[in-house]
NUZANU-324785 format. One record per residue (C-alpha): residue number from 1; z, y, x; residue in one letter. Coordinates in steps of 0.5 Angstrom, whole numbers, m for minus. Layout:
<nodes>
NUM,Z,Y,X,A;
...
</nodes>
This chain:
<nodes>
1,0,0,0,M;
2,m2,7,3,E;
3,2,13,2,K;
4,1,20,4,E;
5,6,21,10,A;
6,11,27,10,L;
7,12,31,16,L;
8,5,33,19,W;
9,0,38,20,V;
10,m8,39,19,K;
11,m11,41,26,L;
12,m19,43,27,K;
13,m24,37,27,D;
14,m20,33,22,N;
15,m15,32,27,K;
16,m8,32,25,V;
17,m1,32,28,M;
18,5,28,26,C;
19,12,31,26,H;
20,16,25,25,L;
21,18,23,32,C;
22,18,26,39,N;
23,11,23,40,H;
24,8,28,36,Y;
25,2,25,36,C;
26,m5,28,35,I;
27,m9,23,31,I;
28,m17,23,30,E;
29,m20,22,24,E;
30,m20,14,22,N;
31,m15,13,28,K;
32,m7,11,28,A;
33,m2,14,32,G;
34,2,11,37,Y;
35,6,7,32,C;
36,0,4,29,L;
37,3,5,22,V;
38,1,12,21,R;
39,m7,13,20,K;
40,m11,19,19,N;
41,m16,18,13,I;
42,m21,23,12,N;
43,m16,28,15,G;
44,m10,26,11,T;
45,m4,22,15,L;
46,m2,16,11,Y;
47,3,11,12,S;
48,1,4,12,L;
49,7,0,12,N;
50,10,3,5,Y;
51,12,m2,1,G;
52,12,m8,6,K;
53,19,m10,7,A;
54,21,m15,11,Y;
55,28,m19,13,G;
56,31,m17,6,L;
57,38,m19,7,A;
58,45,m18,5,I;
59,49,m16,12,D;
60,56,m14,13,P;
61,56,m7,16,I;
62,59,m9,22,E;
63,53,m13,24,K;
64,49,m7,25,K;
65,54,m5,29,P;
66,58,0,25,F;
67,65,m1,27,F;
68,68,6,24,H;
69,64,6,18,F;
70,66,3,11,K;
71,69,m3,14,P;
72,68,m10,11,S;
73,63,m7,6,T;
74,56,m10,5,R;
75,49,m7,6,V;
76,42,m9,3,M;
77,38,m9,10,S;
78,31,m9,11,F;
79,25,m6,16,G;
80,18,m6,16,T;
81,12,m8,21,P;
82,11,m2,27,G;
83,15,2,31,C;
84,15,8,35,N;
85,17,4,42,F;
86,14,m2,45,R;
87,21,m5,48,C;
88,19,m10,53,L;
89,26,m14,51,N;
90,26,m13,43,C;
91,29,m18,40,Q;
92,25,m17,33,N;
93,19,m16,37,W;
94,15,m20,31,D;
95,17,m15,26,L;
96,17,m8,31,S;
97,11,m10,35,Q;
98,7,m14,29,A;
99,1,m9,29,V;
100,0,m10,36,R;
101,1,m18,36,E;
102,m2,m21,29,F;
103,m8,m20,26,E;
104,m5,m19,19,D;
105,2,m15,20,P;
106,2,m12,13,F;
107,0,m19,9,G;
108,7,m19,5,V;
109,7,m17,m2,T;
110,9,m10,m4,D;
111,16,m9,m5,L;
112,17,m2,m9,L;
113,24,2,m8,P;
114,26,0,m15,S;
115,26,m7,m14,Q;
116,30,m6,m7,I;
117,35,m2,m11,V;
118,35,m7,m17,S;
119,37,m13,m12,A;
120,42,m9,m8,A;
121,45,m7,m15,V;
122,45,m14,m17,N;
123,48,m17,m11,Y;
124,53,m12,m11,Q;
125,52,m9,m5,C;
126,56,m3,m2,D;
127,50,1,1,G;
128,43,0,5,Y;
129,41,m1,12,S;
130,34,1,14,Y;
131,34,m3,20,T;
132,30,m9,24,Y;
133,25,m4,26,S;
134,25,3,27,E;
135,27,7,20,P;
136,23,13,23,T;
137,16,10,22,I;
138,18,8,15,F;
139,21,14,13,F;
140,17,15,7,E;
141,19,8,4,Y;
142,26,9,6,A;
143,27,16,3,R;
144,24,13,m4,D;
145,29,8,m4,V;
146,35,13,m2,I;
147,32,17,m8,L;
148,32,11,m13,E;
149,39,9,m11,A;
150,41,16,m12,K;
151,39,15,m19,K;
152,42,8,m21,V;
153,46,6,m15,H;
154,50,13,m14,K;
155,56,11,m10,K;
156,52,7,m5,A;
157,51,9,2,Y;
158,45,9,7,H;
159,45,8,14,V;
160,39,8,19,F;
161,40,4,25,V;
162,35,8,30,S;
163,32,9,37,N;
164,34,16,36,G;
165,27,18,38,F;
166,26,22,31,F;
167,24,29,31,S;
168,28,35,29,Q;
169,24,36,23,K;
170,26,29,20,M;
171,33,30,22,L;
172,33,37,18,E;
173,30,34,12,L;
174,35,28,12,V;
175,40,33,12,L;
176,37,38,7,K;
177,36,32,2,E;
178,43,29,4,R;
179,39,22,5,L;
180,44,19,10,L;
181,51,18,11,D;
182,51,15,18,A;
183,46,14,24,I;
184,47,9,30,R;
185,43,11,36,I;
186,41,6,41,D;
187,42,9,48,L;
188,37,5,52,K;
189,37,8,59,F;
190,40,14,63,I;
191,34,14,67,D;
192,27,17,64,D;
193,23,13,68,K;
194,26,7,66,K;
195,26,9,59,Y;
196,18,10,59,N;
197,17,4,63,E;
198,21,m1,58,I;
199,20,3,52,T;
200,15,8,52,G;
201,19,13,50,G;
202,23,19,53,K;
203,31,20,55,L;
204,32,27,53,K;
205,30,27,46,P;
206,35,21,45,V;
207,40,25,48,L;
208,39,31,44,D;
209,39,27,37,N;
210,46,24,39,I;
211,48,31,40,K;
212,45,34,33,R;
213,47,28,29,V;
214,54,29,31,Y;
215,54,36,30,E;
216,51,35,23,S;
217,57,31,21,G;
218,53,25,20,L;
219,57,19,22,H;
220,55,17,29,L;
221,56,11,33,E;
222,52,9,40,V;
223,50,2,43,I;
224,48,1,50,N;
225,44,m6,51,L;
226,46,m8,58,V;
227,40,m11,62,I;
228,41,m14,68,P;
229,38,m11,74,S;
230,35,m5,69,L;
231,41,m1,67,N;
232,48,m5,69,D;
233,50,m2,75,S;
234,56,2,76,E;
235,52,9,76,Q;
236,48,7,70,D;
237,54,5,66,I;
238,58,11,68,T;
239,52,16,67,E;
240,51,13,60,T;
241,58,14,58,V;
242,58,21,61,L;
243,52,23,57,A;
244,56,21,50,V;
245,62,24,52,K;
246,59,31,54,R;
247,58,31,46,V;
248,65,28,44,S;
249,70,22,47,S;
250,71,20,40,R;
251,64,17,39,I;
252,64,10,38,P;
253,60,6,44,I;
254,58,m1,44,H;
255,56,m5,50,F;
256,52,m11,48,S;
257,50,m17,52,A;
258,42,m18,53,F;
259,39,m24,52,H;
260,32,m26,54,P;
261,27,m24,49,D;
262,19,m22,48,Y;
263,17,m20,55,K;
264,23,m20,59,L;
265,24,m27,59,M;
266,25,m28,66,H;
267,31,m24,66,L;
268,38,m27,65,P;
269,43,m26,60,R;
270,48,m21,61,T;
271,55,m24,64,P;
272,61,m22,61,L;
273,64,m19,67,E;
274,59,m14,67,T;
275,60,m12,60,L;
276,68,m12,61,L;
277,66,m7,67,K;
278,63,m3,62,A;
279,68,m3,57,K;
280,73,m1,63,K;
281,69,5,66,I;
282,68,8,59,A;
283,76,7,57,E;
284,77,10,64,D;
285,73,16,63,L;
286,76,17,56,G;
287,72,14,51,M;
288,77,13,45,E;
289,73,7,42,Y;
290,69,2,46,V;
291,67,m5,44,Y;
292,63,m11,47,V;
293,58,m14,43,G;
294,54,m20,43,N;
295,59,m24,46,V;
296,62,m30,42,H;
297,69,m33,42,Y;
298,72,m28,46,Y;
299,78,m25,43,D;
300,79,m17,42,G;
301,73,m14,45,L;
302,71,m12,38,E;
303,78,m9,35,D;
304,80,m2,34,T;
305,86,1,37,Y;
306,89,8,36,C;
307,87,12,42,P;
308,94,15,42,S;
309,99,10,41,C;
310,95,4,42,K;
311,97,0,35,S;
312,92,m5,33,L;
313,88,m2,27,L;
314,83,m7,25,I;
315,82,m14,28,K;
316,75,m17,28,R;
317,72,m24,29,S;
318,65,m24,29,G;
319,62,m20,24,F;
320,68,m21,19,N;
321,74,m16,19,V;
322,81,m21,19,V;
323,86,m15,19,K;
324,85,m8,17,N;
325,91,m3,16,V;
326,87,2,12,F;
327,85,m3,7,S;
328,88,m3,0,N;
329,94,2,2,N;
330,95,8,m2,K;
331,100,10,3,G;
332,95,12,8,I;
333,94,19,10,Q;
334,87,23,10,I;
335,86,29,15,S;
336,83,35,13,E;
337,76,32,16,N;
338,77,26,11,K;
339,79,22,17,K;
340,85,17,16,P;
341,91,18,20,L;
342,94,12,24,C;
343,100,10,20,P;
344,104,9,26,K;
345,103,16,30,C;
346,99,20,25,G;
347,93,21,30,H;
348,87,22,27,E;
349,82,16,27,I;
350,74,18,27,N;
351,73,13,22,M;
352,70,13,15,V;
353,73,9,10,L;
</nodes>
């Protein structure tokens, strides 16, 4: 299903410029942009992946991962073919790179926004997660799902699981229309050369968007996939942490284990020792909420503690919350910023309940 795109301008000679992400592609007539899912058809930019929902599933919000946003709730998750990055390590490459890898990437029955919302309502989901592939490149589709949900599923929340390469104009539209409640941004590398070589993107726009999202008031969490030999040195980790801390030490940061996939099959899995080192570096540098993910059967690395008194607030096992001091407790105090206070010491916790 083709749908006229948002956020583009017409240029001379029937060319168009897409303003959706930081590639700012200039697209000739009957050509597609870098993502290959936004095409100039007779001088008008169209989204080619509208309605092409893949991976429709009900997930715990912790799987995204969001550890400080609506803990223990369930989200309707989906993505579409295409991406504005070309990550060599992508674990969802069969979706994100489908347009490059397969002959018929859009060969799925169209799923209308109303059908997604109806399913989410029927299965009593608490919100929607636009994920698996980069939600920026199916923004028109995601937006229509959100607008439909605002009519019939009004209490539901909406989150983007993003590479952070969206344009400032896209974020401005998100804020103007109050489309999202939270964004999780993947800060892949702290070196611009590696960003370009491994993902096809650039570092600065991602750093800029981390700052913009945090300052906008949307809930923000940051993840860093630690890849052996590419971004696992002490210097890499330190600089990554400091880049986030310059915005705020209160931003939850997740260090995730790499496993061989797609075009990086020759690299080993991330050793646990490397992830523990990353966690210690972040905590020593003053980050308040640091997590290690993609590691099985290792207790305590995904638990939330009060930064002030160190009391356990939320205990997790995998994607399940097994203890939450804030759940079903009407006595929990809330700050002026609408954030919960630690029951033991009164410290404000950067969390959306």
